[in-house]
TIRO-2110 file (N, C-alpha, C; in Angstrom, 1 decimal):
// TIRO-2110
-53.5, -82.0, -154.4, N, 1, A
-51.9, -81.6, -154.7, CA, 1, A
-51.8, -80.5, -155.7, C, 1, A
-52.6, -80.7, -156.9, N, 2, A
-52.3, -79.9, -157.9, CA, 2, A
-52.9, -78.5, -157.4, C, 2, A
-53.9, -78.3, -156.8, N, 3, A
-54.3, -77.0, -156.2, CA, 3, A
-53.3, -76.3, -155.4, C, 3, A
-52.6, -76.9, -154.5, N, 4, A
-51.6, -76.7, -153.8, CA, 4, A
-50.4, -76.1, -154.4, C, 4, A
-50.0, -76.7, -155.5, N, 5, A
-48.7, -76.3, -156.5, CA, 5, A
-49.3, -75.0, -157.5, C, 5, A
-50.7, -74.9, -157.6, N, 6, A
-51.2, -73.6, -158.4, CA, 6, A
-51.3, -72.4, -157.6, C, 6, A
-51.5, -72.8, -156.2, N, 7, A
-51.5, -71.6, -155.3, CA, 7, A
-50.1, -71.2, -154.9, C, 7, A
-49.2, -72.1, -154.7, N, 8, A
-47.7, -71.8, -154.6, CA, 8, A
-47.1, -71.2, -155.9, C, 8, A
-47.5, -71.7, -156.9, N, 9, A
-47.0, -71.0, -158.0, CA, 9, A
-47.4, -69.7, -158.1, C, 9, A
-48.5, -69.3, -158.1, N, 10, A
-49.4, -68.0, -158.2, CA, 10, A
-48.7, -67.2, -157.2, C, 10, A
-48.5, -67.6, -155.9, N, 11, A
-47.8, -66.9, -154.9, CA, 11, A
-46.3, -66.2, -155.1, C, 11, A
-45.7, -67.3, -155.7, N, 12, A
-44.3, -67.0, -156.0, CA, 12, A
-44.3, -65.8, -157.2, C, 12, A
-45.1, -66.1, -158.2, N, 13, A
-45.2, -65.3, -159.4, CA, 13, A
-45.5, -64.0, -158.8, C, 13, A
-46.5, -63.7, -158.0, N, 14, A
-46.9, -62.4, -157.4, CA, 14, A
-45.7, -61.8, -156.6, C, 14, A
-45.1, -62.8, -155.8, N, 15, A
-44.0, -62.4, -155.0, CA, 15, A
-42.7, -61.6, -155.9, C, 15, A
-42.5, -62.4, -157.1, N, 16, A
-41.4, -61.9, -157.9, CA, 16, A
-41.6, -60.7, -158.7, C, 16, A
-43.1, -60.4, -158.9, N, 17, A
-43.7, -59.4, -159.6, CA, 17, A
-43.4, -58.0, -158.9, C, 17, A
-43.8, -58.4, -157.4, N, 18, A
-43.5, -57.2, -156.5, CA, 18, A
-42.1, -56.9, -156.2, C, 18, A
-41.2, -57.8, -156.2, N, 19, A
-39.7, -57.6, -156.1, CA, 19, A
-39.5, -56.8, -157.5, C, 19, A
-39.9, -57.3, -158.8, N, 20, A
-39.5, -56.6, -159.7, CA, 20, A
-39.7, -55.1, -159.9, C, 20, A
-41.1, -54.8, -159.5, N, 21, A
-41.9, -53.6, -159.3, CA, 21, A
-40.9, -52.5, -158.4, C, 21, A
-40.6, -53.2, -157.2, N, 22, A
-39.6, -52.6, -156.3, CA, 22, A
-38.4, -52.3, -156.8, C, 22, A
-37.6, -53.0, -157.5, N, 23, A
-36.6, -52.8, -158.3, CA, 23, A
-36.7, -51.8, -159.4, C, 23, A
-37.7, -51.7, -159.9, N, 24, A
-37.8, -50.8, -161.1, CA, 24, A
-38.0, -49.2, -160.4, C, 24, A
-38.8, -49.3, -159.4, N, 25, A
-39.1, -47.9, -158.7, CA, 25, A
-38.0, -47.4, -157.8, C, 25, A
-37.1, -48.4, -157.3, N, 26, A
-35.7, -47.9, -156.7, CA, 26, A
-34.8, -47.3, -157.7, C, 26, A
-34.7, -48.0, -158.9, N, 27, A
-33.6, -47.6, -160.0, CA, 27, A
-34.2, -46.1, -160.6, C, 27, A
-35.5, -46.0, -160.5, N, 28, A
-35.9, -44.6, -161.2, CA, 28, A
-35.7, -43.7, -160.0, C, 28, A
-36.2, -44.0, -158.8, N, 29, A
-35.7, -42.7, -157.8, CA, 29, A
-34.4, -42.7, -157.9, C, 29, A
-33.7, -43.5, -157.8, N, 30, A
-32.1, -43.2, -157.6, CA, 30, A
-31.7, -42.5, -159.0, C, 30, A
-32.2, -42.6, -160.0, N, 31, A
-31.7, -41.6, -161.4, CA, 31, A
-32.3, -40.4, -161.0, C, 31, A
-33.6, -40.2, -160.5, N, 32, A
-34.2, -38.8, -160.4, CA, 32, A
-33.4, -38.1, -159.3, C, 32, A
-32.7, -38.9, -158.3, N, 33, A
-32.2, -38.3, -157.2, CA, 33, A
-30.8, -37.7, -157.7, C, 33, A
-30.0, -38.5, -158.6, N, 34, A
-28.9, -38.0, -159.2, CA, 34, A
-28.9, -36.9, -160.2, C, 34, A
-30.2, -36.8, -161.0, N, 35, A
-30.7, -35.7, -161.6, CA, 35, A
-31.0, -34.5, -161.1, C, 35, A
-31.7, -34.5, -160.0, N, 36, A
-32.0, -33.4, -159.2, CA, 36, A
-30.7, -32.8, -158.6, C, 36, A
-29.8, -33.9, -158.0, N, 37, A
-28.5, -33.1, -157.3, CA, 37, A
-27.9, -32.4, -158.4, C, 37, A
-27.8, -32.8, -159.5, N, 38, A
-26.9, -32.2, -160.7, CA, 38, A
-27.7, -30.9, -161.0, C, 38, A
-29.1, -30.6, -161.2, N, 39, A
-29.6, -29.7, -161.5, CA, 39, A
-29.5, -28.7, -160.4, C, 39, A
-29.5, -29.1, -159.0, N, 40, A
-29.4, -28.0, -158.1, CA, 40, A
-27.9, -27.4, -157.9, C, 40, A
-27.0, -28.3, -158.3, N, 41, A
-25.5, -27.9, -158.3, CA, 41, A
-25.4, -26.8, -159.3, C, 41, A
-26.0, -27.2, -160.5, N, 42, A
-25.9, -26.0, -161.6, CA, 42, A
-26.6, -24.8, -161.5, C, 42, A
-27.7, -24.7, -160.5, N, 43, A
-28.4, -23.6, -160.1, CA, 43, A
-27.6, -22.8, -159.1, C, 43, A
-27.0, -23.4, -158.2, N, 44, A
-26.2, -22.9, -157.0, CA, 44, A
-25.0, -22.4, -157.8, C, 44, A
-24.5, -22.9, -158.8, N, 45, A
-23.3, -22.4, -159.6, CA, 45, A
-23.5, -21.1, -160.3, C, 45, A
-24.8, -21.1, -161.0, N, 46, A
-25.3, -19.9, -161.8, CA, 46, A
-25.6, -18.7, -160.7, C, 46, A
-26.1, -19.2, -159.5, N, 47, A
-26.5, -18.0, -158.5, CA, 47, A
-25.1, -17.2, -158.1, C, 47, A
-24.1, -18.2, -157.6, N, 48, A
-22.9, -17.8, -157.2, CA, 48, A
-22.2, -17.0, -158.3, C, 48, A
-22.2, -17.2, -159.7, N, 49, A
-22.0, -16.4, -160.8, CA, 49, A
-22.3, -15.3, -160.9, C, 49, A
-23.9, -15.1, -160.7, N, 50, A
-24.6, -13.8, -160.7, CA, 50, A
-24.2, -13.0, -159.5, C, 50, A
-23.9, -13.7, -158.5, N, 51, A
-23.7, -12.9, -157.2, CA, 51, A
-22.1, -12.1, -157.2, C, 51, A
-21.2, -12.7, -157.8, N, 52, A
-19.8, -12.4, -158.1, CA, 52, A
-19.7, -11.4, -159.2, C, 52, A
-20.8, -11.3, -160.2, N, 53, A
-20.5, -10.4, -161.1, CA, 53, A
-20.8, -9.0, -160.9, C, 53, A
-20.2, -8.0, -161.4, N, 54, A
-20.7, -6.6, -161.1, CA, 54, A
-22.1, -6.4, -161.7, C, 54, A
-22.6, -5.2, -161.0, N, 55, A
-23.9, -4.7, -161.4, CA, 55, A
-24.4, -4.7, -162.6, C, 55, A
-23.3, -4.0, -163.4, N, 56, A
-23.2, -3.8, -165.1, CA, 56, A
-23.5, -4.9, -165.8, C, 56, A
-23.0, -6.2, -165.4, N, 57, A
-23.0, -7.1, -166.2, CA, 57, A
-24.0, -8.0, -166.0, C, 57, A
-25.1, -7.9, -164.8, N, 58, A
-26.0, -8.8, -164.5, CA, 58, A
-27.2, -8.3, -165.2, C, 58, A
END
């Protein structure tokens, strides 16, 4: 009985660790996605400003 409890506790601990790691990775990639979208928007705005400026100001 004690061995079964130890095996179940180990499996539960492993499952919680995997879920925690998944949550951390999901959060990190969500933050990276928001950051990359903001950088892309800034680059597009800069390109649009350069395209609209006269050749003497570029």
